[in-house]
C-alpha positions as CSV (number, residue, x, y, z in Angstrom):
1,X,0.2,0.1,-0.1
2,X,1.1,3.7,-0.5
3,X,0.1,5.4,2.5
4,X,-1.4,4.6,5.5
5,X,-5.0,5.5,6.4
6,X,-6.4,6.5,9.6
7,X,-9.2,5.2,11.2
8,X,-12.1,7.0,13.7
9,X,-14.2,5.8,16.8
10,X,-17.8,5.5,15.3
11,X,-20.8,4.5,16.1
12,X,-21.3,1.5,13.6
13,X,-18.9,-0.5,15.9
14,X,-21.3,-0.8,18.2
15,X,-22.7,-3.5,15.9
16,X,-19.2,-5.6,16.0
17,X,-18.9,-4.9,20.0
18,X,-22.6,-6.8,20.3
19,X,-21.2,-10.1,18.7
20,X,-18.0,-10.3,21.0
21,X,-19.5,-9.9,24.3
22,X,-22.5,-12.7,22.5
23,X,-19.0,-14.9,22.1
24,X,-16.7,-14.3,24.8
25,X,-20.5,-14.6,27.4
26,X,-21.2,-17.5,25.4
27,X,-17.5,-19.3,26.4
28,X,-19.5,-19.2,30.1
29,X,-20.0,-23.0,30.6
30,X,-22.9,-20.9,33.3
31,X,-25.3,-19.3,30.3
32,X,-27.4,-21.9,30.3
33,X,-30.1,-19.3,28.7
34,X,-30.1,-17.2,26.3
35,X,-31.0,-13.0,27.1
36,X,-29.9,-9.9,26.8
37,X,-27.6,-9.9,29.0
38,X,-25.5,-11.6,26.9
39,X,-25.5,-8.4,24.6
40,X,-24.3,-4.7,25.8
41,X,-25.9,-3.0,27.9
42,X,-27.6,-0.7,25.1
43,X,-28.6,-3.9,23.7
44,X,-32.9,-4.1,24.9
45,X,-35.8,-5.8,23.3
46,X,-36.7,-3.0,21.4
47,X,-33.5,-4.3,19.2
48,X,-33.0,-8.1,20.3
49,X,-36.3,-9.2,18.5
50,X,-37.4,-10.7,15.0
51,X,-35.2,-11.7,12.9
52,X,-32.2,-10.4,14.5
53,X,-32.7,-11.9,18.2
54,X,-34.1,-15.1,15.9
55,X,-30.9,-15.9,14.6
56,X,-28.5,-15.4,17.7
57,X,-31.0,-17.3,19.7
58,X,-30.9,-20.4,17.2
59,X,-27.6,-19.8,17.3
60,X,-27.2,-19.9,21.2
61,X,-29.1,-22.9,20.7
62,X,-27.4,-25.1,18.3
63,X,-23.6,-24.4,20.5
64,X,-25.3,-25.8,23.9
65,X,-27.1,-28.9,22.7
66,X,-24.8,-29.6,19.8
67,X,-21.4,-28.6,21.4
68,X,-19.9,-29.5,24.8
69,X,-18.3,-26.8,27.1
70,X,-14.8,-27.4,25.2
71,X,-15.9,-27.3,21.9
72,X,-18.1,-23.9,23.2
73,X,-14.9,-22.2,24.2
74,X,-13.1,-23.3,21.3
75,X,-15.8,-21.1,19.1
76,X,-14.7,-18.2,21.4
77,X,-11.2,-19.0,21.3
78,X,-11.3,-18.8,17.7
79,X,-14.2,-15.4,17.3
80,X,-11.5,-13.9,19.6
81,X,-7.9,-14.5,17.8
82,X,-9.6,-14.5,14.1
83,X,-10.3,-10.8,15.4
84,X,-6.7,-9.6,16.1
85,X,-6.6,-8.4,12.9
86,X,-2.8,-6.4,13.4
87,X,-1.6,-8.9,14.7
88,X,-2.9,-11.4,12.0
89,X,-1.3,-9.4,9.7
90,X,2.1,-8.8,10.9
91,X,3.4,-11.9,12.4
92,X,2.4,-15.6,11.0
93,X,2.7,-16.9,14.0
94,X,-0.3,-15.9,15.4
95,X,-2.9,-18.2,15.4
96,X,-5.9,-18.1,12.0
97,X,-8.4,-20.5,11.9
98,X,-10.1,-20.8,8.9
99,X,-13.5,-21.9,8.6
100,X,-12.0,-25.1,6.9
101,X,-9.7,-26.1,9.8
102,X,-12.4,-26.0,12.2
103,X,-14.1,-29.4,13.7
104,X,-16.7,-30.7,11.4
105,X,-19.4,-30.7,14.2
106,X,-18.1,-26.5,14.7
107,X,-18.3,-25.8,10.9
108,X,-21.2,-26.6,10.5
109,X,-23.1,-24.7,13.5
110,X,-21.2,-21.3,12.2
111,X,-21.5,-21.9,8.6
112,X,-25.6,-22.8,9.4
113,X,-28.1,-20.9,7.0
114,X,-30.1,-19.0,8.8
115,X,-31.4,-17.5,5.1
116,X,-31.0,-17.6,1.9
117,X,-27.2,-18.2,1.2
118,X,-26.1,-17.1,4.4
119,X,-24.8,-17.8,7.7
120,X,-25.2,-16.1,10.6
121,X,-22.3,-13.2,10.4
122,X,-22.8,-12.8,6.2
123,X,-26.0,-12.3,7.5
124,X,-24.5,-9.5,9.4
125,X,-22.8,-7.9,7.4
126,X,-25.7,-7.6,4.8
127,X,-28.7,-7.0,7.0
128,X,-27.5,-5.2,9.8
129,X,-24.3,-4.1,9.2
130,X,-25.5,-2.2,5.8
131,X,-28.8,-2.2,4.9
132,X,-31.4,0.9,5.6
133,X,-33.4,-1.6,7.1
134,X,-31.5,-2.4,10.1
135,X,-33.2,-1.9,13.2
136,X,-29.8,-1.6,14.8
137,X,-28.9,1.4,12.2
138,X,-31.9,3.3,13.3
139,X,-31.3,2.8,17.0
140,X,-27.9,4.1,17.2
141,X,-28.5,6.6,14.0
142,X,-26.3,6.0,11.8
143,X,-25.2,4.2,8.8
144,X,-21.9,2.7,6.7
145,X,-22.7,5.9,4.6
146,X,-22.1,8.1,7.6
147,X,-19.1,5.7,9.0
148,X,-17.6,6.3,5.2
149,X,-17.9,10.2,5.5
150,X,-15.8,10.1,8.7
151,X,-13.4,7.6,7.2
152,X,-13.8,10.3,3.7
153,X,-12.5,13.5,6.7
154,X,-9.9,11.6,7.1
155,X,-8.0,10.3,4.3
156,X,-7.6,10.9,1.0
157,X,-9.7,10.3,-2.5
158,X,-7.2,8.2,-3.6
159,X,-7.1,4.1,-3.0
160,X,-4.4,3.0,-1.3
161,X,-3.9,0.1,-1.9
162,X,-2.8,1.6,-6.1
163,X,-3.6,4.5,-6.1
164,X,-4.8,4.2,-9.9
165,X,-8.4,5.3,-9.0
166,X,-10.4,7.4,-6.7
167,X,-13.5,6.2,-4.9
168,X,-17.0,6.1,-5.6
169,X,-18.9,9.1,-5.3
170,X,-21.0,8.1,-2.4
171,X,-24.3,10.2,-4.2
172,X,-24.5,10.1,-7.7
173,X,-22.9,6.6,-7.7
174,X,-23.3,4.7,-4.0
175,X,-21.1,4.5,-1.8
176,X,-17.8,3.0,-1.8
177,X,-16.6,-0.6,-1.8
178,X,-16.0,-1.9,1.8
179,X,-13.1,-4.9,1.0
180,X,-13.1,-7.3,3.4
181,X,-9.5,-7.7,4.2
182,X,-9.8,-11.1,6.1
183,X,-12.2,-12.3,3.5
184,X,-15.3,-13.5,4.7
185,X,-16.3,-16.8,3.1
186,X,-13.1,-18.2,5.0
187,X,-13.5,-16.0,8.1
188,X,-16.8,-15.6,8.8
189,X,-16.2,-14.3,12.0
190,X,-14.7,-10.6,11.1
191,X,-17.6,-10.1,8.9
192,X,-18.1,-6.6,10.4
193,X,-15.5,-6.1,12.1
194,X,-14.5,-2.2,10.8
195,X,-10.8,-3.2,11.6
196,X,-11.0,-5.7,9.1
197,X,-13.5,-3.3,7.0
198,X,-12.1,-1.4,4.3
199,X,-13.1,1.1,1.8
200,X,-11.3,0.4,-1.3
201,X,-11.4,1.4,-4.9
202,X,-13.8,-0.6,-7.3
203,X,-12.0,-2.1,-9.7
204,X,-9.2,-3.2,-6.2
205,X,-12.2,-5.1,-4.8
206,X,-14.2,-6.3,-7.0
207,X,-11.3,-7.5,-10.4
208,X,-8.8,-7.5,-8.7
209,X,-7.9,-8.9,-4.9
210,X,-11.8,-10.5,-4.7
211,X,-11.8,-13.0,-2.4
212,X,-8.0,-13.2,-2.1
213,X,-6.5,-14.8,0.9
214,X,-4.3,-12.0,1.5
215,X,-2.3,-13.7,5.1
216,X,-1.6,-17.0,2.8
217,X,0.6,-17.5,-0.7
218,X,-0.2,-20.7,-0.9
219,X,-4.0,-21.2,1.1
220,X,-4.2,-24.7,0.0
221,X,-0.8,-25.7,1.5
222,X,-1.5,-22.6,4.5
223,X,1.8,-21.2,3.7
224,X,1.0,-17.5,6.0
225,X,3.2,-14.7,5.2
226,X,2.6,-10.7,7.0
227,X,0.6,-8.2,5.0
228,X,0.6,-4.4,5.4
229,X,-2.4,-3.4,8.0
230,X,-3.8,-0.4,6.4
231,X,-4.7,1.2,9.9
232,X,-1.8,0.6,11.4
233,X,1.5,0.9,8.9
234,X,4.9,2.4,9.2
235,X,5.8,1.9,5.6
236,X,4.8,3.6,2.5
237,X,5.7,4.7,-1.1
238,X,8.9,5.8,0.5
239,X,10.2,2.9,1.2
240,X,9.7,1.8,-2.0
241,X,12.4,1.4,-4.7
242,X,10.8,1.8,-8.4
243,X,12.4,-0.7,-11.6
244,X,11.1,0.1,-15.2
245,X,12.0,-2.4,-17.9
246,X,11.6,-1.8,-21.3
247,X,11.0,-4.3,-24.1
248,X,9.7,-2.7,-26.4
249,X,10.5,1.1,-27.3
250,X,7.3,3.3,-27.7
251,X,7.6,4.0,-32.0
252,X,5.5,5.5,-34.4
253,X,4.7,1.9,-36.0
254,X,3.1,0.8,-32.5
255,X,1.1,4.1,-31.8
256,X,3.6,4.7,-29.2
257,X,2.5,2.0,-26.9
258,X,6.2,0.0,-25.7
259,X,6.1,-3.0,-24.0
260,X,6.8,-2.9,-20.8
261,X,8.1,-4.6,-17.0
262,X,7.9,-2.4,-13.9
263,X,9.5,-4.1,-10.5
264,X,8.9,-2.7,-6.9
265,X,11.7,-3.8,-4.3
266,X,12.3,-2.3,-0.7
267,X,15.3,0.3,-0.7
268,X,16.4,-1.3,2.5
269,X,16.8,-5.0,1.7
270,X,17.6,-5.7,4.7
271,X,14.7,-5.3,6.5
272,X,12.8,-8.7,5.9
273,X,9.2,-7.1,7.2
274,X,8.9,-4.5,4.7
275,X,9.6,-7.2,2.2
276,X,7.3,-9.7,2.8
277,X,4.4,-6.8,3.3
278,X,5.7,-5.7,-0.3
279,X,5.7,-8.8,-2.1
280,X,2.3,-9.5,-0.3
281,X,1.0,-6.0,-1.2
282,X,2.6,-6.7,-4.7
283,X,1.0,-9.8,-5.4
284,X,-2.9,-9.3,-4.5
285,X,-3.0,-6.0,-6.1
286,X,-1.5,-7.0,-8.8
287,X,0.2,-3.8,-8.5
288,X,3.1,-4.7,-11.0
289,X,1.7,-5.7,-14.0
290,X,-1.4,-2.5,-13.5
291,X,1.2,-0.3,-13.5
292,X,2.9,-1.7,-16.8
293,X,-0.1,-1.6,-18.2
294,X,-1.0,1.6,-17.2
295,X,2.3,2.8,-18.1
296,X,2.0,1.2,-21.9
297,X,-1.7,2.7,-22.5
298,X,-0.5,6.5,-21.2
299,X,2.8,6.9,-22.3
300,X,1.5,8.2,-26.4
301,X,0.0,10.9,-24.1
302,X,3.2,11.9,-22.1
303,X,5.3,11.3,-24.9
304,X,2.7,14.0,-26.9
305,X,3.2,16.6,-23.6
306,X,6.9,16.8,-23.7
307,X,7.3,16.6,-27.2
308,X,5.4,19.6,-27.7
309,X,6.8,22.0,-24.7
310,X,9.7,21.5,-26.6
311,X,9.5,23.3,-29.6
312,X,9.9,27.0,-28.7
313,X,7.2,27.5,-31.9
314,X,4.4,25.4,-30.9
315,X,4.9,26.6,-27.5
316,X,7.0,29.7,-26.3
317,X,9.4,28.7,-23.7
318,X,13.2,29.0,-23.7
319,X,13.2,30.0,-27.5
320,X,17.6,30.5,-27.2
321,X,17.5,26.5,-26.5
322,X,18.4,23.5,-29.3
323,X,15.5,21.5,-29.7
324,X,17.5,18.8,-28.0
325,X,18.2,21.8,-24.8
326,X,14.4,21.4,-24.4
327,X,13.1,18.4,-24.4
328,X,16.2,17.2,-21.5
329,X,14.3,20.2,-20.2
330,X,10.7,18.9,-20.5
331,X,11.5,15.4,-19.2
332,X,13.4,17.6,-16.4
333,X,10.0,19.8,-15.5
334,X,7.5,16.8,-15.9
335,X,9.7,14.8,-13.7
336,X,9.6,17.3,-10.8
337,X,5.8,17.5,-11.5
338,X,4.9,13.9,-10.5
339,X,7.9,13.8,-8.4
340,X,6.8,11.7,-5.5
341,X,5.4,13.0,-2.3
342,X,2.6,13.0,0.3
343,X,0.4,16.3,-1.0
344,X,0.7,14.5,-4.7
345,X,0.5,10.9,-3.8
346,X,-2.5,11.4,-1.7
347,X,-4.2,13.4,-4.4
348,X,-3.3,12.7,-7.8
349,X,-4.5,9.3,-9.6
350,X,-2.0,7.5,-11.4
351,X,0.5,9.6,-9.7
352,X,3.3,6.7,-9.2
353,X,3.3,4.9,-12.7
354,X,4.1,8.4,-14.6
355,X,6.4,9.0,-12.1
356,X,7.9,6.0,-13.1
357,X,8.2,6.0,-16.7
358,X,9.4,9.6,-16.6
359,X,12.1,8.3,-14.8
360,X,13.1,5.8,-17.4
361,X,12.9,8.7,-20.0
362,X,15.5,10.7,-17.5
363,X,18.3,8.2,-18.5
364,X,16.7,7.1,-21.2
365,X,15.8,10.1,-23.9
366,X,16.8,8.9,-27.1
367,X,13.1,7.5,-26.8
368,X,11.9,10.8,-28.1
369,X,15.1,11.5,-29.8
370,X,13.9,9.2,-32.2
371,X,10.5,10.0,-33.1
372,X,11.4,13.5,-33.8
373,X,12.7,13.7,-37.5
374,X,15.0,17.5,-37.3
375,X,15.5,20.0,-40.3
376,X,18.9,19.8,-41.0
377,X,19.2,23.6,-41.9
378,X,17.0,24.4,-37.8
379,X,16.7,22.5,-35.2
380,X,13.4,24.4,-33.8
381,X,11.1,22.7,-37.5
382,X,10.7,19.2,-36.3
383,X,7.9,17.2,-38.5
384,X,5.2,16.6,-35.7
385,X,2.5,15.4,-37.7
386,X,2.2,12.4,-36.0
387,X,1.3,13.8,-32.7
388,X,-2.2,14.2,-34.4
């Protein structure tokens, strides 16, 4: 990820608080009857009724009638461990138990369908956390839209997971996507935990990350890895070095769409934590390939700007310089414009691939010169028809 996000306390987090207290108290052997005492004090009969009460009470009785006390304790312990999201991201020795890892009789209760295609936790997310008809959201007088507005007041509109897109416009395009960092199908216990739910660009969430296992580079073999944690990371774009390999130079015959490889590495080669977190981010969000494709797609427009800025008769800048000097000056000026800074990276879409490409041009300005046909009699008269 390119920069750290900032969280804030919000009323909507009480939904996960309700769930946490329920799983803490259900492990108590003395708790034999379902009642509101299993929940925080703000939960009363006006809230705990209808489908909400039916689903929680059904879960409670299935646990108490089908599981031993040790199994209920294991269920409670797993819930708490799976919601220590920071620890799970930063420490690959921390216990992470997925739905498939639980004993079959426990996983059957967890995955019991309380409504078509949804277990208790998925239902809590799709109805209690996100629906305008949620009785808890009505009581708390809040919504996930309200949470996003609070988030937006403290964070940029750029997706930190790629830097290639902004969040959707909440009023005209709908609430931006919230990604389950630990996917809810395998880790349903953290489905309504706002420490596991992050606003994310639509493309990042739906088309790239999807339900990928962020903490496993090989899920079937249970090979753990660490990851940046968006709300608590000392690392950022400043800790990365970016390299561009040109496989085919942009030229007129290929429409100025060259072929490139991008690689992103840790500046500090001895920082193993940074290196592993970086590998996870690059892998899950396919960052290097996406940056390379963005460079290929944008090369013509970037080169057009550099060449346009290089000729005094087109733009009256530095007329005393010849074309060669103006090319170097134009590249240098564009490098300054797309230099990676906190202010720019949090406000400009596509800044990183633009920076990578222009940094490459500093050492490879021959790409630009090869596109220019300079008149033999004057260095400022150039055939620029190909720009059209």
